[in-house]
VOKOLKE-338831 format. One record per residue: y negated, x, z negated of N, C-alpha, C in turn; residue in three letters. Coordinates in steps of 0.02 Angstrom, whole numbers, padded with zeros to 5 digits, always signed. Layout:
! VOKOLKE-338831
YXZYXZYXZala/...
! end
This chain:
! VOKOLKE-338831
+02745+00617-04421+02728+00687-04439+02655+00701-04425met/+02633+00680-04369+02563+00691-04351+02517+00656-04401lys/+02542+00597-04425+02501+00560-04472+02495+00598-04538met/+02550+00632-04560+02549+00670-04623+02500+00729-04617val/+02503+00765-04561+02457+00821-04550+02385+00798-04551lys/+02373+00740-04521+02304+00715-04519+02279+00699-04589ser/+02325+00669-04630+02305+00652-04699+02290+00715-04739val/+02334+00768-04733+02323+00831-04769+02258+00864-04748val/+02245+00866-04682+02183+00897-04657+02122+00860-04681leu/+02126+00794-04682+02069+00755-04706+02055+00768-04780ala/+02111+00776-04819+02102+00791-04891+02069+00858-04903gly/+02091+00908-04863+02060+00975-04871+01987+00973-04854leu/+01970+00938-04800+01899+00933-04781+01858+00896-04835leu/+01890+00847-04866+01854+00809-04917+01839+00851-04980ala/+01889+00893-05000+01881+00933-05061+01850+01002-05049phe/+01835+01020-04986+01807+01087-04971+01741+01100-05007ala/+01691+01053-05007+01628+01067-05042+01637+01080-05116pro/+01684+01042-05148+01695+01052-05220+01723+01121-05234val/+01772+01142-05194+01802+01208-05202+01751+01263-05190leu/+01708+01253-05139+01656+01304-05123+01606+01311-05179gly/+01586+01254-05209+01538+01258-05264+01567+01294-05325gln/+01632+01283-05337+01664+01317-05393+01666+01392-05383gly/+01683+01413-05321+01685+01485-05307+01615+01515-05312ala/+01564+01479-05286+01495+01504-05289+01471+01510-05361leu/+01490+01462-05402+01470+01465-05473+01500+01524-05507ala/+01564+01540-05491+01595+01599-05521+01560+01663-05499gln/+01542+01666-05433+01507+01726-05409+01439+01733-05444asp/+01402+01677-05451+01336+01680-05483+01341+01701-05556asn/+01393+01676-05589+01403+01695-05659+01419+01768-05666ala/+01458+01794-05619+01475+01865-05622+01414+01908-05608ala/+01371+01885-05562+01311+01924-05546+01259+01920-05601ala/+01257+01863-05636+01206+01854-05688+01222+01890-05752ala/+01285+01908-05761+01304+01941-05823+01268+02006-05834ala/+01264+02053-05784+01226+02115-05796+01153+02103-05810pro/+01122+02054-05773+01051+02040-05783+01038+02015-05854ala/+01083+01972-05878+01074+01947-05947+01081+02003-05997ala/+01128+02049-05983+01135+02106-06028+01073+02149-06028ala/+01043+02159-05968+00982+02199-05963+00925+02165-06000ala/+00920+02098-05993+00867+02062-06028+00875+02068-06103ala/+00937+02063-06127+00949+02070-06199+00929+02140-06223asp/+00943+02191-06181+00924+02259-06200+00849+02267-06203ser/+00813+02237-06153+00740+02242-06152+00710+02207-06213ala/+00738+02149-06230+00712+02113-06288+00723+02153-06352ala/+00781+02184-06356+00795+02225-06415+00747+02284-06419ala/+00733+02315-06361+00686+02372-06360+00616+02349-06380ala/+00596+02290-06355+00529+02264-06373+00524+02250-06447ala/+00578+02221-06475+00577+02208-06547+00574+02272-06588asn/+00608+02324-06561+00607+02388-06597+00539+02421-06592ala/+00503+02411-06535+00438+02443-06526+00382+02406-06562ala/+00394+02342-06579+00341+02303-06611+00315+02334-06675ala/+00359+02357-06721+00332+02389-06782+00289+02450-06767pro/+00308+02489-06716+00269+02549-06700+00200+02529-06675ala/+00197+02476-06632+00132+02453-06607+00090+02426-06664ala/+00122+02390-06710+00085+02364-06768+00058+02420-06811thr/+00097+02474-06817+00074+02531-06857+00017+02567-06823ala/+00017+02568-06755-00036+02604-06719-00100+02564-06717ala/-00097+02497-06725-00156+02456-06720-00210+02475-06770ala/-00193+02487-06834-00246+02507-06881-00282+02570-06861pro/-00247+02619-06830-00281+02680-06808-00332+02665-06755asp/-00313+02620-06706-00361+02604-06653-00421+02567-06681ala/-00411+02525-06732-00466+02487-06760-00514+02529-06800ala/-00496+02592-06814-00540+02635-06854-00602+02657-06815lys/-00602+02652-06748-00660+02673-06709-00713+02619-06716val/-00764+02634-06754-00818+02587-06767-00883+02615-06742ala/-00929+02571-06726-00994+02593-06702-01032+02629-06757ala/-01072+02680-06740-01113+02713-06791-01163+02665-06821pro/-01188+02679-06881-01237+02634-06912-01299+02626-06869pro/-01328+02566-06872-01389+02552-06834-01446+02597-06859arg/-01476+02634-06813-01528+02682-06831-01592+02647-06852met/-01622+02672-06905-01686+02646-06928-01743+02678-06889lys/-01794+02639-06869-01851+02669-06834-01891+02714-06881pro/-01923+02765-06851-01964+02812-06889-02036+02803-06868thr/-02080+02795-06917-02150+02785-06902-02178+02846-06865glu/-02213+02832-06811-02242+02886-06770-02198+02909-06714gly/-02136+02884-06710-02090+02903-06657-02070+02841-06618ile/-02088+02839-06555-02067+02785-06512-02103+02720-06521gly/-02160+02719-06554-02196+02657-06565-02271+02672-06569met/-02313+02622-06555-02385+02632-06562-02405+02638-06635pro/-02459+02675-06647-02483+02686-06715-02554+02657-06723met/-02571+02632-06782-02639+02606-06793-02691+02661-06782pro/-02744+02644-06747-02797+02692-06735-02783+02743-06681gly/-02726+02738-06648-02709+02787-06596-02748+02771-06533glu/-02785+02820-06507-02827+02809-06449-02803+02846-06387tyr/-02751+02885-06394-02725+02923-06337-02654+02900-06322thr/-02620+02936-06278-02551+02920-06262-02506+02929-06323leu/-02452+02890-06325-02404+02899-06379-02371+02968-06374gln/-02348+02993-06431-02311+03056-06432-02250+03050-06386lys/-02240+03102-06345-02188+03099-06293-02125+03136-06314gln/-02068+03109-06289-02002+03137-06308-01958+03148-06247phe/-01989+03160-06189-01954+03181-06129-01993+03239-06098thr/-01961+03283-06060-01998+03339-06029-02056+03315-05985pro/-02045+03264-05945-02099+03238-05902-02154+03207-05945leu/-02136+03174-05998-02186+03144-06041-02230+03196-06075gly/-02200+03250-06098-02240+03303-06129-02287+03335-06078arg/-02263+03344-06017-02305+03373-05965-02363+03325-05948gln/-02349+03261-05946-02401+03212-05930-02453+03208-05987ala/-02429+03210-06049-02477+03207-06104-02520+03271-06106arg/-02490+03328-06091-02530+03390-06089-02584+03383-06035trp/-02566+03357-05977-02615+03349-05924-02671+03302-05946leu/-02653+03250-05982-02703+03201-06004-02747+03228-06060his/-02716+03258-06111-02754+03279-06170-02790+03346-06162asp/-02757+03393-06128-02784+03461-06124-02829+03470-06063val/-02816+03433-06009-02856+03443-05949-02903+03385-05934met/-02876+03325-05928-02918+03269-05907-02971+03250-05958leu/-02951+03242-06022-03000+03222-06072-03057+03271-06080leu/-03045+03338-06085-03101+03385-06089-03147+03382-06028pro/-03117+03378-05968-03158+03376-05907-03201+03313-05906ile/-03170+03256-05923-03207+03193-05923-03263+03195-05976ile/-03248+03224-06034-03298+03228-06088-03357+03271-06068thr/-03342+03330-06039-03396+03375-06019-03439+03344-05965val/-03408+03313-05914-03446+03282-05860-03488+03224-05887ile/-03460+03184-05931-03498+03127-05958-03558+03150-05998ser/-03548+03201-06040-03605+03227-06080-03658+03258-06035ile/-03636+03296-05984-03683+03327-05938-03725+03274-05901phe/-03692+03222-05876-03729+03170-05839-03777+03134-05886val/-03755+03121-05947-03799+03087-05995-03861+03129-06010leu/-03850+03194-06024-03907+03238-06039-03953+03243-05978ile/-03924+03251-05919-03965+03257-05858-04006+03193-05847leu/-03975+03136-05858-04011+03073-05848-04069+03066-05897met/-04057+03084-05961-04110+03080-06011-04166+03129-05996leu/-04148+03189-05974-04199+03240-05958-04242+03217-05899trp/-04211+03191-05847-04248+03168-05789-04294+03110-05808val/-04269+03064-05849-04311+03007-05870-04372+03031-05910met/-04364+03083-05951-04420+03107-05991-04466+03153-05950phe/-04435+03199-05912-04474+03250-05876-04515+03220-05820arg/-04489+03171-05785-04522+03145-05726-04547+03074-05736tyr/-04567+03058-05797-04596+02993-05810-04665+02990-05779arg/-04690+02929-05769-04753+02920-05733-04812+02951-05770arg/-04813+02946-05835-04871+02973-05872-04876+03049-05866ser/-04820+03083-05860-04821+03156-05854-04825+03179-05782ala/-04813+03136-05734-04815+03155-05663-04850+03100-05623asn/-04916+03099-05626-04953+03047-05588-04943+03054-05513pro/-04929+03116-05490-04916+03127-05418-04841+03141-05410val/-04804+03097-05376-04731+03107-05369-04714+03171-05332pro/-04657+03201-05349-04634+03261-05314-04612+03244-05243ser/-04623+03290-05197-04604+03281-05127-04552+03332-05105lys/-04511+03356-05152-04459+03405-05135-04408+03373-05089thr/-04394+03406-05032-04347+03378-04982-04276+03404-04991ser/-04269+03466-05015-04201+03494-05022-04204+03554-05070his/-04143+03572-05094-04135+03631-05136-04066+03659-05122asn/-04063+03714-05087-03999+03741-05064-03953+03758-05123thr/-03979+03788-05175-03937+03808-05232-03904+03747-05265thr/-03944+03696-05278-03917+03636-05309-03866+03602-05264ile/-03880+03599-05200-03834+03566-05153-03767+03602-05148glu/-03768+03669-05150-03706+03708-05149-03667+03695-05214val/-03702+03695-05270-03668+03685-05334-03635+03617-05339leu/-03672+03564-05320-03643+03497-05327-03591+03481-05274trp/-03582+03527-05227-03526+03520-05179-03466+03561-05200thr/-03478+03623-05221-03422+03668-05237-03390+03649-05304val/-03430+03635-05355-03402+03621-05421-03355+03560-05421leu/-03374+03503-05391-03326+03447-05388-03261+03464-05351pro/-03266+03505-05298-03206+03524-05262-03160+03565-05307val/-03189+03613-05344-03149+03654-05390-03117+03611-05444val/-03155+03565-05472-03129+03521-05525-03072+03478-05499ile/-03081+03449-05440-03029+03406-05411-02966+03445-05395leu/-02973+03506-05371-02914+03547-05357-02878+03565-05422leu/-02916+03580-05474-02884+03596-05538-02845+03537-05566ala/-02868+03477-05552-02832+03417-05575-02774+03401-05528ile/-02784+03411-05463-02734+03389-05414-02670+03430-05416ala/-02675+03496-05426-02616+03539-05423-02563+03518-05475val/-02580+03515-05540-02528+03492-05588-02510+03419-05580pro/-02557+03378-05556-02541+03307-05548-02490+03296-05493ser/-02497+03331-05437-02448+03325-05382-02380+03351-05404ile/-02379+03406-05442-02316+03431-05468-02281+03382-05514gly/-02320+03350-05558-02292+03300-05603-02265+03240-05564leu/-02303+03219-05514-02281+03162-05473-02216+03178-05437leu/-02210+03238-05410-02149+03257-05374-02090+03262-05421ala/-02101+03287-05482-02045+03293-05530-02017+03225-05549asp/-02059+03174-05548-02035+03107-05568-01987+03077-05518gln/-01986+03103-05457-01943+03074-05405-01888+03121-05384tyr/-01873+03171-05425-01817+03215-05409-01751+03176-05418lys/-01701+03190-05375-01636+03155-05383-01604+03171-05449pro/-01565+03125-05474-01529+03135-05537-01475+03187-05529ala/-01464+03231-05578-01409+03280-05574-01341+03246-05576pro/-01289+03284-05559-01222+03255-05554-01195+03232-05622lys/-01217+03264-05676-01191+03246-05742-01231+03190-05775asn/-01276+03158-05737-01317+03105-05766-01275+03043-05782ala/-01294+03010-05836-01261+02948-05856-01297+02890-05822leu/-01260+02849-05784-01290+02793-05748-01293+02731-05792thr/-01352+02702-05796-01363+02641-05834-01395+02590-05786ile/-01369+02529-05787-01399+02476-05746-01438+02429-05792lys/-01501+02417-05776-01544+02373-05815-01564+02314-05770val/-01555+02254-05795-01573+02193-05758-01621+02152-05799thr/-01677+02133-05769-01726+02092-05802-01714+02018-05788gly/-01712+01978-05841-01704+01906-05836-01764+01873-05870tyr/-01774+01809-05857-01824+01771-05895-01791+01743-05958gln/-01803+01771-06017-01849+01825-06034-01811+01871-06081trp/-01767+01911-06054-01726+01958-06092-01701+02010-06043tyr/-01667+02061-06070-01642+02116-06030-01566+02118-06033trp/-01535+02140-05979-01463+02151-05977-01449+02224-05964gly/-01402+02253-06002-01385+02324-05997-01311+02332-05980tyr/-01297+02377-05933-01228+02389-05911-01217+02464-05903glu/-01157+02488-05920-01139+02559-05916-01082+02567-05865tyr/-01096+02574-05801-01042+02579-05751-00998+02640-05762pro/-01027+02697-05781-00987+02758-05790-00939+02751-05849asp/-00961+02718-05901-00920+02712-05962-00876+02650-05962ala/-00884+02607-05912-00842+02547-05909-00863+02493-05959gly/-00926+02493-05980-00950+02442-06027-00987+02388-05987ile/-00963+02327-05993-00992+02272-05956-01061+02254-05983arg/-01097+02213-05944-01165+02196-05962-01168+02156-06028glu/-01215+02176-06071-01232+02136-06130-01307+02125-06129tyr/-01329+02074-06164-01400+02055-06160-01436+02074-06224val/-01502+02081-06218-01544+02103-06274-01603+02054-06280ser/-01608+02022-06337-01661+01973-06351-01705+01997-06408asn/-01765+01968-06411-01812+01987-06464-01788+01961-06531met/-01799+02001-06583-01783+01980-06651-01834+01929-06676leu/-01811+01883-06717-01857+01837-06750-01899+01876-06801thr/-01956+01849-06822-01996+01885-06872-01958+01901-06936pro/-01913+01856-06957-01875+01867-07018-01827+01926-07010glu/-01791+01927-06954-01743+01981-06943-01778+02047-06930lys/-01835+02046-06896-01873+02108-06885-01896+02137-06952ala/-01919+02094-06997-01941+02117-07062-01883+02144-07103leu/-01826+02109-07099-01767+02132-07137-01741+02199-07111ala/-01747+02211-07046-01723+02273-07016-01774+02329-07020asn/-01835+02314-07043-01887+02365-07044-01913+02383-06975gly/-01913+02334-06930-01935+02347-06861-01999+02308-06847glu/-02040+02334-06801-02102+02298-06784-02087+02234-06747pro/-02119+02180-06768-02110+02116-06734-02139+02120-06663tyr/-02109+02085-06617-02123+02085-06546-02096+02146-06510leu/-02070+02195-06548-02040+02254-06517-01965+02261-06533leu/-01944+02235-06590-01874+02241-06610-01829+02196-06568gly/-01769+02221-06552-01720+02183-06512-01653+02183-06548ala/-01615+02129-06537-01550+02124-06572-01501+02176-06547asp/-01494+02183-06482-01447+02231-06453-01486+02285-06415asn/-01487+02344-06442-01527+02398-06412-01490+02430-06353arg/-01528+02463-06311-01499+02505-06259-01485+02573-06291leu/-01421+02591-06297-01400+02652-06331-01391+02707-06279val/-01424+02765-06290-01422+02821-06243-01410+02886-06281leu/-01382+02936-06246-01371+03001-06279-01432+03046-06275pro/-01439+03089-06324-01493+03138-06324-01471+03200-06285val/-01517+03228-06245-01503+03290-06210-01464+03284-06146gly/-01447+03223-06125-01410+03213-06063-01453+03174-06014arg/-01457+03195-05951-01497+03158-05902-01472+03086-05895pro/-01519+03040-05891-01504+02970-05882-01528+02948-05813ile/-01483+02918-05776-01501+02888-05711-01503+02813-05720lys/-01562+02786-05720-01571+02715-05734-01582+02677-05669met/-01539+02628-05656-01545+02584-05598-01574+02518-05623ile/-01632+02498-05597-01669+02441-05623-01676+02388-05568ile/-01662+02326-05586-01670+02270-05539-01690+02208-05579thr/-01706+02155-05542-01723+02091-05573-01677+02036-05548gly/-01666+01986-05590-01621+01931-05571-01658+01869-05547ala/-01722+01862-05564-01758+01800-05548-01827+01814-05520asp/-01871+01845-05561-01938+01863-05539-01948+01937-05552val/-02007+01963-05535-02021+02034-05545-02037+02046-05619ile/-02001+02093-05648-02014+02117-05716-02033+02192-05710his/-02048+02223-05766-02062+02294-05766-02037+02324-05831ser/-01994+02374-05825-01962+02407-05883-02006+02466-05903phe/-02038+02461-05961-02084+02513-05981-02075+02534-06054gly/-02067+02600-06065-02062+02629-06132-02112+02687-06134val/-02171+02678-06164-02224+02729-06160-02204+02797-06187pro/-02168+02800-06243-02153+02864-06274-02101+02905-06236ser/-02069+02874-06187-02021+02910-06144-02048+02920-06074leu/-02112+02905-06064-02143+02911-05998-02100+02875-05945trp/-02085+02812-05962-02038+02773-05922-02070+02706-05905leu/-02077+02693-05841-02101+02629-05817-02079+02619-05745lys/-02044+02564-05733-02019+02551-05665-02012+02475-05657met/-02034+02450-05599-02029+02378-05585-01956+02358-05575asp/-01939+02298-05599-01873+02268-05589-01882+02212-05538ala/-01866+02226-05475-01880+02180-05420-01814+02148-05397val/-01811+02082-05393-01749+02050-05369-01732+02073-05298pro/-01668+02089-05288-01645+02110-05222-01658+02183-05207gly/-01685+02220-05255-01700+02291-05244-01676+02332-05304arg/-01650+02392-05290-01629+02438-05344-01678+02496-05347leu/-01716+02499-05401-01761+02555-05414-01728+02604-05461asn/-01743+02668-05452-01708+02720-05491-01758+02763-05529glu/-01740+02780-05590-01781+02823-05632-01735+02870-05670lys/-01754+02935-05672-01714+02985-05707-01756+03016-05763thr/-01726+03023-05822-01761+03053-05879-01710+03080-05928phe/-01734+03122-05974-01691+03151-06026-01727+03145-06093thr/-01695+03114-06142-01725+03106-06208-01710+03168-06249ile/-01761+03194-06283-01755+03258-06318-01740+03252-06393glu/-01751+03194-06422-01744+03188-06495-01715+03120-06513gln/-01668+03118-06561-01641+03053-06583-01696+03009-06612pro/-01689+02945-06603-01739+02898-06630-01734+02831-06595gly/-01778+02786-06616-01783+02719-06586-01849+02716-06549val/-01846+02700-06485-01905+02700-06442-01916+02630-06415tyr/-01977+02605-06425-01993+02536-06408-02035+02531-06345tyr/-02026+02475-06311-02067+02459-06252-02068+02384-06242gly/-02098+02363-06187-02103+02292-06171-02102+02283-06095gln/-02088+02221-06075-02096+02204-06004-02170+02212-05987cys/-02184+02247-05932-02253+02264-05915-02276+02229-05852ser/-02243+02174-05834-02263+02135-05775-02260+02062-05794glu/-02315+02026-05784-02318+01955-05802-02262+01918-05766leu/-02217+01888-05805-02156+01859-05776-02143+01788-05799cys/-02191+01756-05830-02181+01687-05850-02206+01673-05920gly/-02186+01615-05947-02214+01591-06010-02199+01637-06068ala/-02140+01668-06070-02121+01710-06127-02122+01784-06109arg/-02166+01802-06064-02172+01873-06044-02186+01917-06105his/-02226+01894-06151-02244+01934-06209-02189+01939-06262gly/-02132+01906-06250-02077+01907-06298-02014+01937-06266phe/-02024+01991-06231-01970+02023-06194-01969+02098-06210met/-01953+02116-06272-01959+02186-06293-01902+02229-06267pro/-01913+02294-06272-01862+02344-06254-01854+02390-06315ile/-01792+02401-06335-01777+02447-06390-01722+02494-06368ala/-01737+02559-06366-01689+02610-06347-01671+02650-06408ile/-01607+02656-06422-01582+02696-06478-01550+02759-06450glu/-01582+02816-06462-01557+02880-06437-01516+02914-06491ala/-01452+02927-06476-01405+02955-06524-01385+03025-06504leu/-01367+03068-06552-01336+03132-06535-01272+03120-06495pro/-01251+03169-06454-01193+03159-06410-01130+03134-06446pro/-01114+03162-06504-01053+03141-06539-01057+03068-06560ala/-01114+03047-06587-01122+02977-06607-01123+02931-06547gln/-01152+02954-06492-01151+02912-06432-01080+02902-06407phe/-01039+02955-06407-00969+02947-06387-00933+02898-06433asp/-00948+02902-06497-00918+02855-06545-00939+02783-06528gln/-01002+02774-06512-01026+02707-06494-00991+02682-06430trp/-00983+02725-06380-00950+02705-06318-00879+02681-06333val/-00842+02719-06373-00774+02698-06390-00773+02633-06429leu/-00822+02623-06472-00823+02562-06512-00837+02501-06469ser/-00869+02511-06410-00883+02456-06365-00828+02445-06313gln/-00773+02483-06320-00718+02475-06272-00728+02515-06208gly/-00772+02564-06209-00785+02604-06150-00744+02668-06150gly/-00758+02711-06101-00723+02774-06095-00774+02830-06092lys/-00755+02889-06116-00800+02946-06117-00804+02976-06047leu/-00864+02998-06028-00874+03023-05961-00900+03094-05959thr/-00907+03127-06017-00932+03195-06017-00897+03234-06071ser/-00900+03301-06067-00870+03344-06118-00795+03350-06109gly/-00763+03375-06161-00691+03388-06158-00652+03323-06156ala/-00681+03268-06181-00644+03205-06184-00659+03161-06125ala/-00685+03188-06070-00701+03148-06013-00640+03112-05987ala/-00649+03049-05971-00594+03010-05945-00550+02980-05997gly/-00564+02991-06062-00523+02962-06115-00534+02888-06119thr/-00480+02850-06120-00486+02777-06122-00501+02754-06192ala/-00529+02695-06198-00544+02667-06263-00480+02645-06297ala/-00477+02646-06364-00417+02625-06400-00401+02553-06387pro/-00336+02536-06394-00315+02468-06385-00345+02424-06439ala/-00359+02363-06421-00387+02316-06470-00463+02319-06473gly/-00494+02364-06434-00567+02370-06436-00597+02353-06368glu/-00561+02317-06326-00585+02303-06259-00645+02257-06262ala/-00693+02271-06218-00752+02229-06213-00806+02250-06262gly/-00868+02246-06242-00923+02266-06286-00928+02221-06346pro/-00944+02252-06404-00952+02214-06465-01025+02206-06484gln/-01069+02242-06449-01139+02242-06471-01173+02176-06455gln/-01154+02143-06402-01187+02081-06383-01147+02043-06332gly/-01173+01986-06312-01139+01945-06263-01133+01981-06197ser/-01077+01971-06162-01068+02002-06096-01094+01957-06041thr/-01118+01898-06059-01142+01852-06008-01217+01862-05999leu/-01242+01858-05937-01313+01867-05924-01354+01807-05946pro/-01362+01798-06010-01401+01743-06035-01413+01749-06109gly/-01452+01703-06138-01466+01706-06209-01405+01688-06250pro/-01405+01702-06315-01349+01685-06358-01335+01610-06357pro/-01273+01592-06367-01254+01521-06363-01288+01479-06416ala/-01304+01510-06474-01333+01471-06528-01409+01468-06524asp/-01440+01497-06473-01512+01496-06467-01536+01427-06446ala/-01589+01400-06477-01614+01334-06456-01640+01337-06385pro/-01636+01280-06352-01660+01276-06283-01734+01291-06280lys/-01753+01335-06233-01823+01354-06227-01843+01409-06274gly/-01798+01432-06317-01813+01486-06365-01763+01541-06356glu/-01753+01564-06295-01700+01613-06280-01713+01678-06315ala/-01776+01693-06331-01790+01757-06362-01774+01758-06436ala/-01761+01700-06466-01748+01699-06537-01673+01701-06550lys/-01653+01734-06604-01582+01742-06620-01566+01697-06679ile/
! end
C-alpha cells in the first residue's frame, strides 16, 4: 500500500509543471483577450482617422512663403556718387544722419573755410616784403577770449545731441521685441529665431550669375536673407563661432562685433519694407570680402506668413502662440546646419 501511494505521489510531482503551465496559459489568454480587443479598436480608429488627416494635409501645405522681395535702388544699398551716409530707415539712423548732415558737416565746412581764409590772409598781409620789421605783439585779450569761448560753445553744441544718440543706442530692448540670434562663421552668417522656434539657417553670398538673375548687387546679395518685420523692435544677439566678425548694415545704423564666447546685443526698429544690404566689417580671413548681409524687411502680415512657412510659431498679435501647420516643420529657407551648402566646392563656401 505504501508503495502505491509513493508511486501516485511521484506521478503527481512529475506532471505538476505541465498542469501549471496549462493553467497559466489559460489565464494569460483570458487576460490578453481584452487587450487584443482594445488594439483592434485603436487600429480601426486610426484607419478611420487616416482619410481625415489626408484631407487636412493639403490645407496645411497651403502656407507658403511670400515672394522674394526685389531690391529698390536707393534703399538699403550704396549709390554711385554718394558722398554722405546712406539714407536711413531706423529712428536712430535718421537721428544720426541729421546730426551728421545738418550739424557736423556745416560746422566742419565753416571752420575749414575760415581757417583757409585766415591762413591766406596772414600769408599775404604779413609777408616779408610788406613787413620788413616783424611785429612784436605779445597778447590780445579779445582774440584770446574768442578762440577760447567759441570752441567751447561749438563742442557743447555737438556733444549734447551726440551723447543723447549714444545713450539711445544702448537702451534695453522692450518686452515685445523679437529676438534674433546672429552667428558669424568663416565666411557666412547663421540666423536663428528663438522666439518663433525657427532653427538656425545659413546665408551665403550669391554667385555673379545668380545675383544678376535676381537683380541684386554682386558681393551684397545673399541666398538666404535675414527676414524681419517692419515696425516691431528687434533684439539682435550677435556672436562669433571662430574668429571676430562684425555685423554691419549702414542703412539701418547697425554695426556690432561678433566675438566668439561673447553675446553682444543691438536693438533697432525698421521703418519701411525693403531689402537692406551690409557686409562683414571686421577682417576675418581670406574670404572676408565675400561675407554679405541681406535683410528683407516685410510688413507684419507677410512676416507672420513667412514664419509659418518656415515651421515657426507666431509670437505677437492676436495669433500669438499659434503653432505652425503640420507638414511644415523645420525651416525651408536654407540649411539648418552651421555650414556651407553641401554642394558647394571645397574652399568656395560663399558660392552656391
